[in-house]
Chimera marker file (.cmm) of the C-alpha trace (Angstrom):
<marker_set name="trace">
<marker id="1" x="30.732" y="51.462" z="98.590" r="1" g="1" b="0" radius="0.5"/>
<marker id="2" x="29.055" y="48.656" z="96.663" r="1" g="1" b="0" radius="0.5"/>
<marker id="3" x="29.954" y="45.062" z="97.516" r="1" g="1" b="0" radius="0.5"/>
<marker id="4" x="29.007" y="42.031" z="95.505" r="1" g="1" b="0" radius="0.5"/>
<marker id="5" x="28.940" y="39.123" z="97.893" r="1" g="1" b="0" radius="0.5"/>
<marker id="6" x="29.147" y="35.527" z="96.718" r="1" g="1" b="0" radius="0.5"/>
<marker id="7" x="27.450" y="32.456" z="98.124" r="1" g="1" b="0" radius="0.5"/>
<marker id="8" x="30.826" y="31.547" z="99.589" r="1" g="1" b="0" radius="0.5"/>
<marker id="9" x="30.793" y="34.847" z="101.507" r="1" g="1" b="0" radius="0.5"/>
<marker id="10" x="27.319" y="34.021" z="102.792" r="1" g="1" b="0" radius="0.5"/>
<marker id="11" x="28.433" y="30.559" z="103.921" r="1" g="1" b="0" radius="0.5"/>
<marker id="12" x="31.354" y="32.124" z="105.802" r="1" g="1" b="0" radius="0.5"/>
<marker id="13" x="28.866" y="34.600" z="107.324" r="1" g="1" b="0" radius="0.5"/>
<marker id="14" x="26.549" y="31.775" z="108.435" r="1" g="1" b="0" radius="0.5"/>
<marker id="15" x="29.454" y="29.932" z="110.050" r="1" g="1" b="0" radius="0.5"/>
<marker id="16" x="30.650" y="33.194" z="111.683" r="1" g="1" b="0" radius="0.5"/>
<marker id="17" x="33.961" y="33.116" z="109.800" r="1" g="1" b="0" radius="0.5"/>
<marker id="18" x="33.785" y="36.685" z="108.521" r="1" g="1" b="0" radius="0.5"/>
<marker id="19" x="35.646" y="39.627" z="109.962" r="1" g="1" b="0" radius="0.5"/>
<marker id="20" x="33.739" y="42.301" z="111.843" r="1" g="1" b="0" radius="0.5"/>
<marker id="21" x="33.938" y="44.605" z="108.818" r="1" g="1" b="0" radius="0.5"/>
<marker id="22" x="32.661" y="41.865" z="106.486" r="1" g="1" b="0" radius="0.5"/>
<marker id="23" x="29.853" y="40.977" z="108.899" r="1" g="1" b="0" radius="0.5"/>
<marker id="24" x="28.685" y="44.587" z="109.070" r="1" g="1" b="0" radius="0.5"/>
<marker id="25" x="28.869" y="44.951" z="105.295" r="1" g="1" b="0" radius="0.5"/>
<marker id="26" x="26.908" y="41.727" z="104.734" r="1" g="1" b="0" radius="0.5"/>
<marker id="27" x="24.321" y="42.775" z="107.332" r="1" g="1" b="0" radius="0.5"/>
<marker id="28" x="23.800" y="46.025" z="105.462" r="1" g="1" b="0" radius="0.5"/>
<marker id="29" x="23.711" y="44.303" z="102.065" r="1" g="1" b="0" radius="0.5"/>
<marker id="30" x="21.121" y="41.797" z="103.307" r="1" g="1" b="0" radius="0.5"/>
<marker id="31" x="18.883" y="44.684" z="104.378" r="1" g="1" b="0" radius="0.5"/>
<marker id="32" x="19.160" y="46.329" z="100.950" r="1" g="1" b="0" radius="0.5"/>
<marker id="33" x="19.388" y="43.466" z="98.411" r="1" g="1" b="0" radius="0.5"/>
<marker id="34" x="16.392" y="41.136" z="98.111" r="1" g="1" b="0" radius="0.5"/>
<marker id="35" x="18.210" y="38.713" z="95.788" r="1" g="1" b="0" radius="0.5"/>
<marker id="36" x="21.110" y="38.408" z="98.237" r="1" g="1" b="0" radius="0.5"/>
<marker id="37" x="18.688" y="37.939" z="101.121" r="1" g="1" b="0" radius="0.5"/>
<marker id="38" x="16.893" y="35.144" z="99.227" r="1" g="1" b="0" radius="0.5"/>
<marker id="39" x="20.217" y="33.391" z="98.599" r="1" g="1" b="0" radius="0.5"/>
<marker id="40" x="21.112" y="33.808" z="102.281" r="1" g="1" b="0" radius="0.5"/>
<marker id="41" x="17.762" y="32.390" z="103.421" r="1" g="1" b="0" radius="0.5"/>
<marker id="42" x="18.221" y="29.377" z="101.143" r="1" g="1" b="0" radius="0.5"/>
<marker id="43" x="21.732" y="28.708" z="102.454" r="1" g="1" b="0" radius="0.5"/>
<marker id="44" x="20.632" y="29.236" z="106.045" r="1" g="1" b="0" radius="0.5"/>
<marker id="45" x="17.787" y="26.766" z="105.580" r="1" g="1" b="0" radius="0.5"/>
<marker id="46" x="20.233" y="24.162" z="104.283" r="1" g="1" b="0" radius="0.5"/>
<marker id="47" x="22.624" y="24.859" z="107.154" r="1" g="1" b="0" radius="0.5"/>
<marker id="48" x="19.857" y="24.315" z="109.697" r="1" g="1" b="0" radius="0.5"/>
<marker id="49" x="18.994" y="20.959" z="108.130" r="1" g="1" b="0" radius="0.5"/>
<marker id="50" x="22.534" y="19.630" z="108.435" r="1" g="1" b="0" radius="0.5"/>
<marker id="51" x="23.108" y="17.238" z="111.323" r="1" g="1" b="0" radius="0.5"/>
<marker id="52" x="25.171" y="18.741" z="114.095" r="1" g="1" b="0" radius="0.5"/>
<marker id="53" x="28.387" y="16.847" z="114.662" r="1" g="1" b="0" radius="0.5"/>
<marker id="54" x="29.834" y="16.400" z="118.099" r="1" g="1" b="0" radius="0.5"/>
<marker id="55" x="33.311" y="15.166" z="118.790" r="1" g="1" b="0" radius="0.5"/>
<marker id="56" x="34.549" y="13.737" z="122.060" r="1" g="1" b="0" radius="0.5"/>
<marker id="57" x="38.095" y="12.522" z="122.240" r="1" g="1" b="0" radius="0.5"/>
<marker id="58" x="38.941" y="9.682" z="124.567" r="1" g="1" b="0" radius="0.5"/>
<marker id="59" x="40.882" y="10.775" z="127.689" r="1" g="1" b="0" radius="0.5"/>
<marker id="60" x="43.890" y="8.699" z="126.570" r="1" g="1" b="0" radius="0.5"/>
<marker id="61" x="43.922" y="10.516" z="123.229" r="1" g="1" b="0" radius="0.5"/>
<marker id="62" x="43.947" y="13.886" z="124.960" r="1" g="1" b="0" radius="0.5"/>
<marker id="63" x="46.783" y="12.768" z="127.241" r="1" g="1" b="0" radius="0.5"/>
<marker id="64" x="48.799" y="11.523" z="124.257" r="1" g="1" b="0" radius="0.5"/>
<marker id="65" x="48.374" y="14.859" z="122.498" r="1" g="1" b="0" radius="0.5"/>
<marker id="66" x="49.390" y="16.800" z="125.612" r="1" g="1" b="0" radius="0.5"/>
<marker id="67" x="52.469" y="14.606" z="126.136" r="1" g="1" b="0" radius="0.5"/>
<marker id="68" x="53.475" y="15.006" z="122.498" r="1" g="1" b="0" radius="0.5"/>
<marker id="69" x="52.995" y="18.762" z="122.695" r="1" g="1" b="0" radius="0.5"/>
<marker id="70" x="55.060" y="18.989" z="125.865" r="1" g="1" b="0" radius="0.5"/>
<marker id="71" x="57.838" y="16.826" z="124.404" r="1" g="1" b="0" radius="0.5"/>
<marker id="72" x="58.060" y="18.771" z="121.136" r="1" g="1" b="0" radius="0.5"/>
<marker id="73" x="57.921" y="22.120" z="122.933" r="1" g="1" b="0" radius="0.5"/>
<marker id="74" x="60.945" y="21.097" z="125.001" r="1" g="1" b="0" radius="0.5"/>
<marker id="75" x="62.799" y="19.897" z="121.886" r="1" g="1" b="0" radius="0.5"/>
<marker id="76" x="62.180" y="23.238" z="120.155" r="1" g="1" b="0" radius="0.5"/>
<marker id="77" x="63.789" y="25.108" z="123.063" r="1" g="1" b="0" radius="0.5"/>
<marker id="78" x="67.078" y="23.201" z="122.760" r="1" g="1" b="0" radius="0.5"/>
<link id1="1" id2="2" r="1" g="1" b="0" radius="0.2"/>
<link id1="2" id2="3" r="1" g="1" b="0" radius="0.2"/>
<link id1="3" id2="4" r="1" g="1" b="0" radius="0.2"/>
<link id1="4" id2="5" r="1" g="1" b="0" radius="0.2"/>
<link id1="5" id2="6" r="1" g="1" b="0" radius="0.2"/>
<link id1="6" id2="7" r="1" g="1" b="0" radius="0.2"/>
<link id1="7" id2="8" r="1" g="1" b="0" radius="0.2"/>
<link id1="8" id2="9" r="1" g="1" b="0" radius="0.2"/>
<link id1="9" id2="10" r="1" g="1" b="0" radius="0.2"/>
<link id1="10" id2="11" r="1" g="1" b="0" radius="0.2"/>
<link id1="11" id2="12" r="1" g="1" b="0" radius="0.2"/>
<link id1="12" id2="13" r="1" g="1" b="0" radius="0.2"/>
<link id1="13" id2="14" r="1" g="1" b="0" radius="0.2"/>
<link id1="14" id2="15" r="1" g="1" b="0" radius="0.2"/>
<link id1="15" id2="16" r="1" g="1" b="0" radius="0.2"/>
<link id1="16" id2="17" r="1" g="1" b="0" radius="0.2"/>
<link id1="17" id2="18" r="1" g="1" b="0" radius="0.2"/>
<link id1="18" id2="19" r="1" g="1" b="0" radius="0.2"/>
<link id1="19" id2="20" r="1" g="1" b="0" radius="0.2"/>
<link id1="20" id2="21" r="1" g="1" b="0" radius="0.2"/>
<link id1="21" id2="22" r="1" g="1" b="0" radius="0.2"/>
<link id1="22" id2="23" r="1" g="1" b="0" radius="0.2"/>
<link id1="23" id2="24" r="1" g="1" b="0" radius="0.2"/>
<link id1="24" id2="25" r="1" g="1" b="0" radius="0.2"/>
<link id1="25" id2="26" r="1" g="1" b="0" radius="0.2"/>
<link id1="26" id2="27" r="1" g="1" b="0" radius="0.2"/>
<link id1="27" id2="28" r="1" g="1" b="0" radius="0.2"/>
<link id1="28" id2="29" r="1" g="1" b="0" radius="0.2"/>
<link id1="29" id2="30" r="1" g="1" b="0" radius="0.2"/>
<link id1="30" id2="31" r="1" g="1" b="0" radius="0.2"/>
<link id1="31" id2="32" r="1" g="1" b="0" radius="0.2"/>
<link id1="32" id2="33" r="1" g="1" b="0" radius="0.2"/>
<link id1="33" id2="34" r="1" g="1" b="0" radius="0.2"/>
<link id1="34" id2="35" r="1" g="1" b="0" radius="0.2"/>
<link id1="35" id2="36" r="1" g="1" b="0" radius="0.2"/>
<link id1="36" id2="37" r="1" g="1" b="0" radius="0.2"/>
<link id1="37" id2="38" r="1" g="1" b="0" radius="0.2"/>
<link id1="38" id2="39" r="1" g="1" b="0" radius="0.2"/>
<link id1="39" id2="40" r="1" g="1" b="0" radius="0.2"/>
<link id1="40" id2="41" r="1" g="1" b="0" radius="0.2"/>
<link id1="41" id2="42" r="1" g="1" b="0" radius="0.2"/>
<link id1="42" id2="43" r="1" g="1" b="0" radius="0.2"/>
<link id1="43" id2="44" r="1" g="1" b="0" radius="0.2"/>
<link id1="44" id2="45" r="1" g="1" b="0" radius="0.2"/>
<link id1="45" id2="46" r="1" g="1" b="0" radius="0.2"/>
<link id1="46" id2="47" r="1" g="1" b="0" radius="0.2"/>
<link id1="47" id2="48" r="1" g="1" b="0" radius="0.2"/>
<link id1="48" id2="49" r="1" g="1" b="0" radius="0.2"/>
<link id1="49" id2="50" r="1" g="1" b="0" radius="0.2"/>
<link id1="50" id2="51" r="1" g="1" b="0" radius="0.2"/>
<link id1="51" id2="52" r="1" g="1" b="0" radius="0.2"/>
<link id1="52" id2="53" r="1" g="1" b="0" radius="0.2"/>
<link id1="53" id2="54" r="1" g="1" b="0" radius="0.2"/>
<link id1="54" id2="55" r="1" g="1" b="0" radius="0.2"/>
<link id1="55" id2="56" r="1" g="1" b="0" radius="0.2"/>
<link id1="56" id2="57" r="1" g="1" b="0" radius="0.2"/>
<link id1="57" id2="58" r="1" g="1" b="0" radius="0.2"/>
<link id1="58" id2="59" r="1" g="1" b="0" radius="0.2"/>
<link id1="59" id2="60" r="1" g="1" b="0" radius="0.2"/>
<link id1="60" id2="61" r="1" g="1" b="0" radius="0.2"/>
<link id1="61" id2="62" r="1" g="1" b="0" radius="0.2"/>
<link id1="62" id2="63" r="1" g="1" b="0" radius="0.2"/>
<link id1="63" id2="64" r="1" g="1" b="0" radius="0.2"/>
<link id1="64" id2="65" r="1" g="1" b="0" radius="0.2"/>
<link id1="65" id2="66" r="1" g="1" b="0" radius="0.2"/>
<link id1="66" id2="67" r="1" g="1" b="0" radius="0.2"/>
<link id1="67" id2="68" r="1" g="1" b="0" radius="0.2"/>
<link id1="68" id2="69" r="1" g="1" b="0" radius="0.2"/>
<link id1="69" id2="70" r="1" g="1" b="0" radius="0.2"/>
<link id1="70" id2="71" r="1" g="1" b="0" radius="0.2"/>
<link id1="71" id2="72" r="1" g="1" b="0" radius="0.2"/>
<link id1="72" id2="73" r="1" g="1" b="0" radius="0.2"/>
<link id1="73" id2="74" r="1" g="1" b="0" radius="0.2"/>
<link id1="74" id2="75" r="1" g="1" b="0" radius="0.2"/>
<link id1="75" id2="76" r="1" g="1" b="0" radius="0.2"/>
<link id1="76" id2="77" r="1" g="1" b="0" radius="0.2"/>
<link id1="77" id2="78" r="1" g="1" b="0" radius="0.2"/>
</marker_set>
């Protein structure tokens, strides 16, 4: 079966957002299609150059979210 993968598919693959079936199909296509592999390498290079973001919520923010979640979960049961 022939697949034609887009750059969007490759971005999803890089970010590990593809299904197992898609991942296997892209792996196989990358082994067989030099043009696709070049596009993948270019996208991967760009991905590696992006700064890595880290997010740390303040403890009070986490507590507020947990309290809200608990309160709304109880309201949904009534």
